[in-house]
MDAnalysis code that builds the backbone (N, CA, C; Angstrom):
import MDAnalysis as mda
import numpy as np

u = mda.Universe.empty(216, n_residues=72, atom_resindex=np.repeat(np.arange(72), 3), trajectory=True)
u.add_TopologyAttr("name", ["N", "CA", "C"] * 72)
u.add_TopologyAttr("resid", np.arange(1, 73))
u.add_TopologyAttr("resname", ["MET", "GLU", "GLU", "LEU", "ARG", "PRO", "LEU", "ASP", "TRP", "LEU", "ASP", "VAL", "GLU", "ASP", "ILE", "GLY", "ILE", "ALA", "LEU", "PHE", "ASP", "ALA", "GLU", "PRO", "GLU", "LEU", "ASP", "PRO", "LEU", "SER", "VAL", "ARG", "PHE", "THR", "GLU", "LEU", "ARG", "ASP", "MET", "VAL", "ILE", "ALA", "LEU", "PRO", "GLY", "PHE", "ARG", "GLY", "ALA", "LYS", "GLU", "ARG", "CYS", "ASN", "GLU", "LYS", "ILE", "LEU", "GLU", "ALA", "ILE", "GLN", "MET", "ALA", "TRP", "PHE", "GLU", "GLU", "ALA", "GLN", "GLU", "ALA"])
u.atoms.positions = np.array([
    [119.964, 115.668, 111.444],
    [119.879, 115.361, 109.812],
    [118.658, 116.291, 109.328],
    [119.194, 116.465, 107.795],
    [118.907, 117.212, 107.479],
    [117.478, 117.002, 106.577],
    [116.346, 118.128, 107.053],
    [114.997, 117.651, 106.441],
    [114.938, 117.875, 105.509],
    [114.268, 116.934, 104.224],
    [114.017, 116.901, 102.876],
    [112.878, 118.008, 102.706],
    [113.271, 118.968, 101.520],
    [112.293, 119.995, 101.059],
    [111.317, 118.875, 100.313],
    [110.008, 119.296, 100.499],
    [109.113, 118.235, 99.229],
    [109.308, 118.387, 98.174],
    [109.159, 117.819, 97.259],
    [109.531, 117.458, 95.684],
    [107.958, 117.162, 94.807],
    [107.813, 117.952, 93.632],
    [106.727, 118.049, 93.140],
    [107.042, 117.377, 91.629],
    [106.280, 117.265, 90.828],
    [106.432, 116.788, 89.329],
    [107.392, 117.982, 88.600],
    [107.503, 119.438, 88.974],
    [108.281, 120.223, 88.089],
    [109.290, 120.800, 88.683],
    [109.785, 119.903, 89.923],
    [111.300, 119.941, 90.352],
    [112.087, 119.047, 89.749],
    [111.862, 119.134, 88.068],
    [113.033, 118.075, 87.628],
    [114.641, 117.966, 87.916],
    [115.149, 119.089, 88.098],
    [116.570, 118.743, 88.348],
    [116.600, 118.348, 89.597],
    [116.017, 118.494, 90.797],
    [116.454, 117.810, 92.129],
    [115.794, 116.496, 91.954],
    [114.908, 116.222, 91.371],
    [114.442, 114.483, 91.121],
    [115.632, 113.886, 90.197],
    [116.042, 114.502, 89.283],
    [116.935, 113.984, 88.566],
    [117.957, 113.815, 89.573],
    [118.492, 114.088, 90.413],
    [119.708, 114.105, 91.077],
    [119.471, 112.914, 92.207],
    [118.126, 113.046, 92.922],
    [117.664, 112.135, 93.821],
    [117.831, 110.601, 93.214],
    [117.389, 110.478, 92.081],
    [117.282, 109.087, 91.009],
    [118.539, 108.825, 90.957],
    [119.396, 109.618, 90.603],
    [120.962, 109.189, 90.479],
    [121.323, 108.863, 91.606],
    [121.287, 109.464, 92.907],
    [121.648, 109.298, 94.396],
    [120.962, 108.016, 94.742],
    [119.730, 107.336, 94.244],
    [119.496, 105.884, 94.771],
    [119.474, 105.374, 93.677],
    [119.965, 105.468, 92.809],
    [120.243, 104.245, 91.853],
    [121.542, 104.730, 90.948],
    [122.585, 105.003, 91.665],
    [124.078, 105.016, 90.521],
    [124.211, 104.243, 89.700],
    [124.007, 103.035, 89.672],
    [124.415, 102.199, 88.601],
    [123.306, 101.922, 87.392],
    [122.249, 102.422, 87.359],
    [120.944, 102.291, 86.685],
    [121.403, 103.316, 85.511],
    [121.255, 102.949, 84.347],
    [120.872, 103.861, 82.760],
    [119.863, 104.147, 82.704],
    [119.744, 105.712, 83.054],
    [118.362, 106.354, 83.403],
    [117.713, 105.982, 81.749],
    [118.474, 105.863, 80.920],
    [117.541, 105.788, 79.390],
    [117.055, 104.421, 78.969],
    [117.543, 103.493, 80.090],
    [116.726, 101.887, 80.132],
    [115.597, 102.191, 80.612],
    [114.953, 103.091, 81.439],
    [113.782, 103.048, 82.452],
    [112.818, 103.241, 81.422],
    [111.538, 102.759, 81.635],
    [110.159, 103.290, 80.743],
    [109.597, 103.834, 81.497],
    [109.009, 105.053, 80.869],
    [108.020, 105.986, 81.717],
    [107.232, 105.518, 82.858],
    [106.676, 104.448, 82.937],
    [105.428, 103.487, 83.659],
    [106.737, 103.464, 84.901],
    [107.898, 103.183, 84.924],
    [108.649, 102.795, 85.927],
    [109.235, 104.341, 86.568],
    [109.723, 104.881, 85.379],
    [110.384, 106.174, 86.230],
    [109.373, 107.057, 86.953],
    [108.006, 106.986, 86.271],
    [107.118, 107.354, 87.306],
    [106.693, 107.130, 88.878],
    [106.855, 105.768, 88.612],
    [106.684, 104.489, 89.744],
    [107.917, 105.522, 90.669],
    [109.446, 105.340, 90.076],
    [110.387, 105.698, 90.885],
    [110.597, 106.706, 91.479],
    [109.871, 107.768, 91.092],
    [109.773, 109.249, 91.423],
    [108.473, 109.229, 92.637],
    [107.510, 108.590, 92.415],
    [106.535, 108.690, 93.908],
    [107.236, 108.127, 94.500],
    [107.750, 107.045, 94.580],
    [108.673, 106.310, 95.736],
    [109.947, 107.233, 96.289],
    [110.181, 108.266, 95.968],
    [111.574, 108.985, 96.224],
    [110.933, 109.675, 97.731],
    [111.723, 109.611, 98.774],
    [111.235, 110.416, 99.900],
    [111.056, 111.618, 99.905],
    [110.124, 112.289, 100.331],
    [109.651, 113.606, 100.239],
    [109.261, 113.894, 98.996],
    [108.614, 112.933, 98.236],
    [107.747, 113.510, 96.993],
    [106.558, 113.498, 97.254],
    [105.855, 114.482, 97.409],
    [104.295, 114.877, 97.394],
    [103.250, 114.938, 96.101],
    [103.853, 115.026, 94.826],
    [103.327, 114.924, 93.831],
    [101.943, 114.275, 93.398],
    [101.152, 114.747, 92.790],
    [100.012, 113.310, 92.668],
    [100.306, 113.089, 91.599],
    [99.778, 111.369, 91.433],
    [100.166, 110.775, 90.196],
    [99.734, 111.317, 88.908],
    [98.447, 111.854, 88.922],
    [97.856, 111.957, 87.821],
    [98.157, 113.395, 87.494],
    [99.082, 114.036, 87.911],
    [99.447, 115.174, 87.204],
    [100.515, 114.969, 86.654],
    [101.217, 113.863, 86.663],
    [102.250, 113.752, 85.910],
    [102.030, 112.948, 83.983],
    [102.938, 113.472, 83.447],
    [102.728, 113.206, 82.078],
    [103.902, 112.960, 81.160],
    [103.977, 112.723, 80.199],
    [104.862, 112.388, 79.372],
    [105.874, 113.363, 79.038],
    [105.975, 114.557, 78.966],
    [106.734, 115.726, 78.824],
    [107.705, 115.785, 79.993],
    [107.080, 115.602, 81.182],
    [107.612, 115.720, 82.670],
    [108.698, 114.987, 82.633],
    [108.100, 113.712, 82.447],
    [108.734, 112.296, 82.726],
    [109.943, 112.534, 81.841],
    [110.017, 112.812, 80.712],
    [111.226, 112.871, 79.458],
    [112.263, 113.798, 80.475],
    [111.562, 115.127, 80.732],
    [112.423, 116.046, 81.304],
    [113.217, 115.297, 82.753],
    [112.795, 114.503, 83.635],
    [113.336, 114.384, 84.626],
    [113.972, 113.205, 84.114],
    [113.681, 112.070, 83.089],
    [114.646, 111.253, 82.790],
    [116.256, 112.081, 81.925],
    [116.034, 113.050, 81.660],
    [117.138, 113.802, 80.869],
    [118.151, 114.610, 81.890],
    [117.262, 114.870, 82.984],
    [117.944, 115.791, 83.958],
    [118.934, 114.501, 84.951],
    [118.224, 113.179, 85.091],
    [118.842, 112.000, 85.147],
    [120.038, 111.572, 85.066],
    [119.705, 111.619, 83.202],
    [120.699, 111.221, 82.458],
    [122.110, 112.423, 82.443],
    [121.773, 113.525, 82.415],
    [122.726, 114.648, 82.900],
    [123.346, 114.378, 84.066],
    [122.752, 114.071, 85.165],
    [123.634, 114.164, 86.759],
    [124.271, 112.996, 86.408],
    [124.007, 111.855, 85.821],
    [124.755, 110.238, 85.713],
    [126.004, 110.898, 85.087],
    [125.995, 111.418, 83.654],
    [126.935, 111.935, 83.111],
    [128.307, 112.630, 83.523],
    [128.013, 113.606, 84.391],
    [128.557, 114.177, 85.177],
    [129.624, 113.342, 86.216],
    [129.265, 112.769, 86.439],
    [129.861, 111.724, 87.722],
    [130.835, 110.927, 87.421],
])
């Protein structure tokens, strides 16, 4: 079994992929930032501190997730 690399807030592309893998039917643009923050924190291997998160990072994660969904 492949071991997951720890994720942090700046791993936006990897987080976007992980969110798409976890919720392929969910529209990323329908997720509020507070929900998105909690979803990211709940990802396996995520090690980022909650207080290091901000709106700019969440927006980048949401767009990475959206782009992953569009490519699927």
